[in-house]
Backbone as JSON Lines, residues from 0, in Angstrom:
{"i":0,"aa":"M","n":[-27.77,-6.61,-7.15],"ca":[-27.05,-5.81,-6.19],"c":[-25.58,-6.19,-6.28]}
{"i":1,"aa":"P","n":[-24.69,-5.23,-6.36],"ca":[-23.28,-5.54,-6.49],"c":[-22.72,-6.06,-5.18]}
{"i":2,"aa":"P","n":[-21.72,-6.93,-5.26],"ca":[-21.1,-7.4,-4.03],"c":[-20.34,-6.27,-3.36]}
{"i":3,"aa":"A","n":[-20.21,-6.37,-2.06],"ca":[-19.44,-5.37,-1.33],"c":[-17.97,-5.52,-1.71]}
{"i":4,"aa":"P","n":[-17.27,-4.41,-1.87],"ca":[-15.86,-4.5,-2.24],"c":[-15.05,-5.14,-1.12]}
{"i":5,"aa":"D","n":[-14.01,-5.89,-1.48],"ca":[-13.18,-6.48,-0.45],"c":[-12.2,-5.45,0.08]}
{"i":6,"aa":"S","n":[-11.58,-5.77,1.21],"ca":[-10.7,-4.8,1.85],"c":[-9.43,-4.56,1.05]}
{"i":7,"aa":"A","n":[-9.15,-5.4,0.06],"ca":[-7.95,-5.22,-0.74],"c":[-8.11,-4.13,-1.79]}
{"i":8,"aa":"A","n":[-9.31,-3.58,-1.91],"ca":[-9.55,-2.6,-2.97],"c":[-10.01,-1.24,-2.47]}
{"i":9,"aa":"P","n":[-9.42,-0.71,-1.38],"ca":[-9.89,0.6,-0.91],"c":[-9.61,1.72,-1.9]}
{"i":10,"aa":"A","n":[-8.53,1.63,-2.66],"ca":[-8.22,2.68,-3.63],"c":[-9.28,2.72,-4.72]}
{"i":11,"aa":"A","n":[-9.74,1.54,-5.15],"ca":[-10.79,1.48,-6.17],"c":[-12.08,2.05,-5.61]}
{"i":12,"aa":"T","n":[-12.38,1.78,-4.35],"ca":[-13.57,2.32,-3.71],"c":[-13.47,3.84,-3.62]}
{"i":13,"aa":"D","n":[-12.33,4.35,-3.19],"ca":[-12.13,5.79,-3.11],"c":[-12.3,6.45,-4.47]}
{"i":14,"aa":"Q","n":[-11.76,5.82,-5.49],"ca":[-11.86,6.36,-6.85],"c":[-13.32,6.35,-7.32]}
{"i":15,"aa":"T","n":[-14.04,5.27,-7.03],"ca":[-15.45,5.17,-7.42],"c":[-16.26,6.26,-6.75]}
{"i":16,"aa":"V","n":[-16.07,6.43,-5.45],"ca":[-16.8,7.45,-4.7],"c":[-16.46,8.85,-5.21]}
{"i":17,"aa":"A","n":[-15.19,9.1,-5.45],"ca":[-14.77,10.42,-5.95],"c":[-15.43,10.72,-7.3]}
{"i":18,"aa":"E","n":[-15.5,9.73,-8.17],"ca":[-16.12,9.91,-9.48],"c":[-17.62,10.18,-9.36]}
{"i":19,"aa":"I","n":[-18.28,9.45,-8.47],"ca":[-19.72,9.67,-8.27],"c":[-19.96,11.08,-7.74]}
{"i":20,"aa":"I","n":[-19.18,11.5,-6.75],"ca":[-19.34,12.85,-6.2],"c":[-19.09,13.89,-7.29]}
{"i":21,"aa":"R","n":[-17.97,13.74,-8.02],"ca":[-17.62,14.71,-9.06],"c":[-18.7,14.83,-10.12]}
{"i":22,"aa":"S","n":[-19.28,13.71,-10.52],"ca":[-20.25,13.74,-11.61],"c":[-21.64,14.23,-11.19]}
{"i":23,"aa":"R","n":[-21.91,14.25,-9.89],"ca":[-23.26,14.6,-9.45],"c":[-23.33,15.81,-8.52]}
{"i":24,"aa":"Q","n":[-22.2,16.35,-8.1],"ca":[-22.23,17.4,-7.08],"c":[-22.85,18.7,-7.58]}
{"i":25,"aa":"H","n":[-22.98,18.89,-8.88],"ca":[-23.55,20.13,-9.41],"c":[-25.03,19.99,-9.74]}
{"i":26,"aa":"L","n":[-25.6,18.81,-9.49],"ca":[-27.04,18.62,-9.72],"c":[-27.83,19.33,-8.63]}
{"i":27,"aa":"P","n":[-29.03,19.81,-8.95],"ca":[-29.88,20.35,-7.87],"c":[-30.2,19.24,-6.88]}
{"i":28,"aa":"G","n":[-30.09,19.53,-5.61],"ca":[-30.35,18.5,-4.59],"c":[-29.4,17.33,-4.73]}
{"i":29,"aa":"A","n":[-28.12,17.61,-4.9],"ca":[-27.12,16.6,-5.25],"c":[-26.9,15.52,-4.21]}
{"i":30,"aa":"L","n":[-27.25,15.77,-2.96],"ca":[-26.96,14.79,-1.91],"c":[-27.62,13.44,-2.19]}
{"i":31,"aa":"L","n":[-28.9,13.46,-2.5],"ca":[-29.58,12.18,-2.75],"c":[-29.03,11.45,-3.97]}
{"i":32,"aa":"P","n":[-28.82,12.12,-5.11],"ca":[-28.21,11.4,-6.23],"c":[-26.83,10.82,-5.9]}
{"i":33,"aa":"I","n":[-26.05,11.53,-5.11],"ca":[-24.73,11.02,-4.72],"c":[-24.88,9.8,-3.83]}
{"i":34,"aa":"L","n":[-25.74,9.88,-2.83],"ca":[-25.94,8.73,-1.94],"c":[-26.45,7.52,-2.7]}
{"i":35,"aa":"H","n":[-27.41,7.74,-3.59],"ca":[-27.92,6.62,-4.4],"c":[-26.81,6.03,-5.27]}
{"i":36,"aa":"G","n":[-26.02,6.88,-5.87],"ca":[-24.93,6.4,-6.73],"c":[-23.92,5.57,-5.96]}
{"i":37,"aa":"I","n":[-23.55,6.03,-4.78],"ca":[-22.59,5.3,-3.96],"c":[-23.17,3.96,-3.53]}
{"i":38,"aa":"Q","n":[-24.42,3.98,-3.08],"ca":[-25.02,2.72,-2.65],"c":[-25.2,1.76,-3.83]}
{"i":39,"aa":"D","n":[-25.57,2.26,-4.98],"ca":[-25.69,1.41,-6.17],"c":[-24.35,0.77,-6.53]}
{"i":40,"aa":"A","n":[-23.27,1.53,-6.39],"ca":[-21.94,1.04,-6.77],"c":[-21.34,0.11,-5.72]}
{"i":41,"aa":"L","n":[-21.54,0.43,-4.45],"ca":[-20.86,-0.31,-3.38],"c":[-21.77,-1.23,-2.58]}
{"i":42,"aa":"G","n":[-23.07,-1.06,-2.72],"ca":[-24.01,-1.85,-1.93],"c":[-24.38,-1.2,-0.61]}
{"i":43,"aa":"H","n":[-23.68,-0.13,-0.24],"ca":[-23.96,0.62,0.99],"c":[-23.22,1.95,0.92]}
{"i":44,"aa":"V","n":[-23.47,2.82,1.9],"ca":[-22.76,4.09,1.99],"c":[-21.82,3.99,3.18]}
{"i":45,"aa":"P","n":[-20.54,3.71,2.92],"ca":[-19.6,3.55,4.03],"c":[-19.47,4.85,4.85]}
{"i":46,"aa":"P","n":[-19.43,4.73,6.17],"ca":[-19.3,5.94,7.01],"c":[-18.06,6.77,6.68]}
{"i":47,"aa":"E","n":[-17.0,6.13,6.2],"ca":[-15.76,6.87,5.93],"c":[-15.85,7.78,4.72]}
{"i":48,"aa":"V","n":[-16.92,7.67,3.9],"ca":[-17.05,8.57,2.75],"c":[-17.89,9.8,3.08]}
{"i":49,"aa":"V","n":[-18.52,9.81,4.24],"ca":[-19.38,10.94,4.63],"c":[-18.62,12.26,4.64]}
{"i":50,"aa":"P","n":[-17.4,12.33,5.2],"ca":[-16.69,13.62,5.16],"c":[-16.42,14.12,3.74]}
{"i":51,"aa":"D","n":[-16.14,13.2,2.82],"ca":[-15.9,13.61,1.43],"c":[-17.17,14.19,0.8]}
{"i":52,"aa":"I","n":[-18.29,13.56,1.07],"ca":[-19.57,14.05,0.55],"c":[-19.87,15.42,1.14]}
{"i":53,"aa":"A","n":[-19.72,15.53,2.45],"ca":[-20.02,16.79,3.14],"c":[-19.15,17.93,2.59]}
{"i":54,"aa":"Q","n":[-17.88,17.67,2.42],"ca":[-16.98,18.71,1.92],"c":[-17.35,19.13,0.5]}
{"i":55,"aa":"A","n":[-17.65,18.17,-0.36],"ca":[-17.97,18.48,-1.75],"c":[-19.24,19.31,-1.88]}
{"i":56,"aa":"L","n":[-20.18,19.11,-0.95],"ca":[-21.47,19.81,-1.03],"c":[-21.57,20.97,-0.05]}
{"i":57,"aa":"N","n":[-20.47,21.26,0.66],"ca":[-20.46,22.33,1.66],"c":[-21.55,22.12,2.71]}
{"i":58,"aa":"L","n":[-21.64,20.88,3.18],"ca":[-22.58,20.51,4.24],"c":[-21.78,20.03,5.44]}
{"i":59,"aa":"S","n":[-22.43,19.96,6.59],"ca":[-21.77,19.36,7.74],"c":[-21.91,17.84,7.64]}
{"i":60,"aa":"R","n":[-21.01,17.14,8.31],"ca":[-21.13,15.67,8.35],"c":[-22.44,15.26,9.0]}
{"i":61,"aa":"A","n":[-22.89,16.04,9.97],"ca":[-24.15,15.74,10.65],"c":[-25.33,15.81,9.68]}
{"i":62,"aa":"E","n":[-25.3,16.78,8.76],"ca":[-26.38,16.88,7.78],"c":[-26.4,15.65,6.87]}
{"i":63,"aa":"V","n":[-25.24,15.21,6.44],"ca":[-25.17,14.02,5.58],"c":[-25.63,12.79,6.35]}
{"i":64,"aa":"H","n":[-25.13,12.63,7.58],"ca":[-25.57,11.5,8.42],"c":[-27.08,11.55,8.65]}
{"i":65,"aa":"G","n":[-27.61,12.74,8.84],"ca":[-29.05,12.89,9.07],"c":[-29.87,12.39,7.9]}
{"i":66,"aa":"V","n":[-29.43,12.66,6.69],"ca":[-30.15,12.2,5.5],"c":[-30.02,10.69,5.38]}
{"i":67,"aa":"I","n":[-28.82,10.16,5.6],"ca":[-28.63,8.71,5.52],"c":[-29.5,8.0,6.55]}
{"i":68,"aa":"G","n":[-29.56,8.55,7.75],"ca":[-30.38,7.94,8.8],"c":[-31.87,8.1,8.59]}
{"i":69,"aa":"Y","n":[-32.28,9.17,7.95],"ca":[-33.7,9.43,7.74],"c":[-34.32,8.47,6.73]}
{"i":70,"aa":"Y","n":[-33.61,8.22,5.65],"ca":[-34.14,7.36,4.6],"c":[-33.75,5.91,4.87]}
{"i":71,"aa":"H","n":[-34.74,5.06,5.06],"ca":[-34.48,3.66,5.39],"c":[-33.82,2.9,4.24]}
{"i":72,"aa":"H","n":[-33.87,3.46,3.05],"ca":[-33.27,2.81,1.88],"c":[-31.74,2.72,2.0]}
{"i":73,"aa":"F","n":[-31.13,3.71,2.64],"ca":[-29.67,3.75,2.69],"c":[-29.14,2.86,3.8]}
{"i":74,"aa":"R","n":[-28.1,2.09,3.47],"ca":[-27.43,1.22,4.43],"c":[-26.04,1.76,4.68]}
{"i":75,"aa":"Q","n":[-25.58,1.66,5.93],"ca":[-24.23,2.1,6.26],"c":[-23.28,0.92,6.39]}
{"i":76,"aa":"E","n":[-23.81,-0.29,6.29],"ca":[-22.99,-1.5,6.33],"c":[-23.34,-2.33,5.1]}
{"i":77,"aa":"P","n":[-22.43,-3.18,4.65],"ca":[-22.74,-4.02,3.5],"c":[-24.0,-4.85,3.77]}
{"i":78,"aa":"P","n":[-24.81,-5.06,2.75],"ca":[-26.05,-5.82,2.95],"c":[-25.76,-7.3,3.17]}
{"i":79,"aa":"A","n":[-26.74,-7.98,3.71],"ca":[-26.66,-9.43,3.84],"c":[-26.65,-10.05,2.45]}
{"i":80,"aa":"S","n":[-26.42,-11.34,2.38],"ca":[-26.37,-11.98,1.07],"c":[-27.73,-11.93,0.37]}
{"i":81,"aa":"R","n":[-28.81,-11.84,1.14],"ca":[-30.15,-11.69,0.57],"c":[-30.9,-10.62,1.34]}
{"i":82,"aa":"V","n":[-31.55,-9.75,0.61],"ca":[-32.34,-8.69,1.22],"c":[-33.76,-8.81,0.69]}
{"i":83,"aa":"V","n":[-34.72,-8.88,1.61],"ca":[-36.13,-8.98,1.24],"c":[-36.83,-7.72,1.71]}
{"i":84,"aa":"R","n":[-37.56,-7.11,0.82],"ca":[-38.34,-5.92,1.17],"c":[-39.81,-6.24,0.97]}
{"i":85,"aa":"V","n":[-40.61,-5.85,1.93],"ca":[-42.06,-6.07,1.85],"c":[-42.74,-4.71,1.92]}
{"i":86,"aa":"C","n":[-43.6,-4.45,0.96],"ca":[-44.34,-3.2,0.94],"c":[-45.25,-3.12,2.16]}
{"i":87,"aa":"C","n":[-45.24,-2.0,2.83],"ca":[-46.07,-1.81,4.02],"c":[-47.11,-0.71,3.83]}
{"i":88,"aa":"A","n":[-47.35,-0.3,2.58],"ca":[-48.37,0.7,2.31],"c":[-49.75,0.12,2.65]}
{"i":89,"aa":"E","n":[-50.73,0.97,2.82],"ca":[-52.06,0.52,3.22],"c":[-52.64,-0.5,2.25]}
{"i":90,"aa":"A","n":[-52.47,-0.27,0.96],"ca":[-53.02,-1.2,-0.03],"c":[-52.37,-2.58,0.11]}
{"i":91,"aa":"C","n":[-51.07,-2.61,0.38],"ca":[-50.37,-3.88,0.55],"c":[-50.78,-4.55,1.85]}
{"i":92,"aa":"Q","n":[-50.97,-3.75,2.89],"ca":[-51.43,-4.32,4.17],"c":[-52.8,-4.96,4.01]}
{"i":93,"aa":"A","n":[-53.65,-4.37,3.18],"ca":[-55.0,-4.89,2.98],"c":[-55.0,-6.28,2.35]}
{"i":94,"aa":"V","n":[-53.92,-6.62,1.64],"ca":[-53.88,-7.94,1.01],"c":[-52.88,-8.87,1.69]}
{"i":95,"aa":"G","n":[-52.5,-8.55,2.93],"ca":[-51.71,-9.49,3.72],"c":[-50.22,-9.24,3.82]}
{"i":96,"aa":"A","n":[-49.77,-8.04,3.57],"ca":[-48.33,-7.77,3.63],"c":[-47.76,-7.99,5.02]}
{"i":97,"aa":"E","n":[-48.49,-7.64,6.05],"ca":[-47.98,-7.82,7.41],"c":[-47.8,-9.29,7.74]}
{"i":98,"aa":"A","n":[-48.74,-10.13,7.32],"ca":[-48.6,-11.58,7.54],"c":[-47.39,-12.12,6.78]}
{"i":99,"aa":"L","n":[-47.17,-11.62,5.58],"ca":[-46.01,-12.03,4.8],"c":[-44.72,-11.61,5.5]}
{"i":100,"aa":"A","n":[-44.68,-10.4,6.0],"ca":[-43.5,-9.92,6.72],"c":[-43.25,-10.76,7.97]}
{"i":101,"aa":"D","n":[-44.32,-11.08,8.72],"ca":[-44.17,-11.93,9.91],"c":[-43.62,-13.3,9.53]}
{"i":102,"aa":"H","n":[-44.13,-13.86,8.44],"ca":[-43.65,-15.16,7.98],"c":[-42.15,-15.09,7.62]}
{"i":103,"aa":"A","n":[-41.76,-14.05,6.92],"ca":[-40.35,-13.89,6.54],"c":[-39.47,-13.75,7.78]}
{"i":104,"aa":"R","n":[-39.93,-12.98,8.76],"ca":[-39.15,-12.81,10.0],"c":[-38.98,-14.14,10.72]}
{"i":105,"aa":"A","n":[-40.06,-14.92,10.77],"ca":[-40.01,-16.22,11.43],"c":[-39.05,-17.17,10.72]}
{"i":106,"aa":"R","n":[-39.05,-17.15,9.4],"ca":[-38.16,-18.02,8.63],"c":[-36.71,-17.61,8.82]}
{"i":107,"aa":"C","n":[-36.45,-16.31,8.92],"ca":[-35.08,-15.84,9.12],"c":[-34.56,-16.21,10.5]}
{"i":108,"aa":"A","n":[-35.45,-16.32,11.45],"ca":[-35.05,-16.65,12.82],"c":[-34.69,-18.13,12.95]}
{"i":109,"aa":"D","n":[-35.1,-18.94,11.98],"ca":[-34.8,-20.39,12.02],"c":[-33.35,-20.68,11.85]}
């Protein structure tokens, strides 16, 4: 996972986001590829880029926010230094995923 950009590089961030939007805005269902590209590049989808995405795709900002909020994969803030994901599908639950998640939560609370 790439580190979050520092505040000294907003122009580089703007340029990165603009390039991702430009290269993917003509794809079918372009919103998800754009959001994934931004998160892959920056580690999250900053709220300040939502208007740019909405304008490029002729969507409202609310529609873009709705997609970001709907999918748990997307983060609007830089991630913590470590991110742990535990599968919660039925097959994973059958082999103890919930106990593993509880253990991880307890360790993080320490």
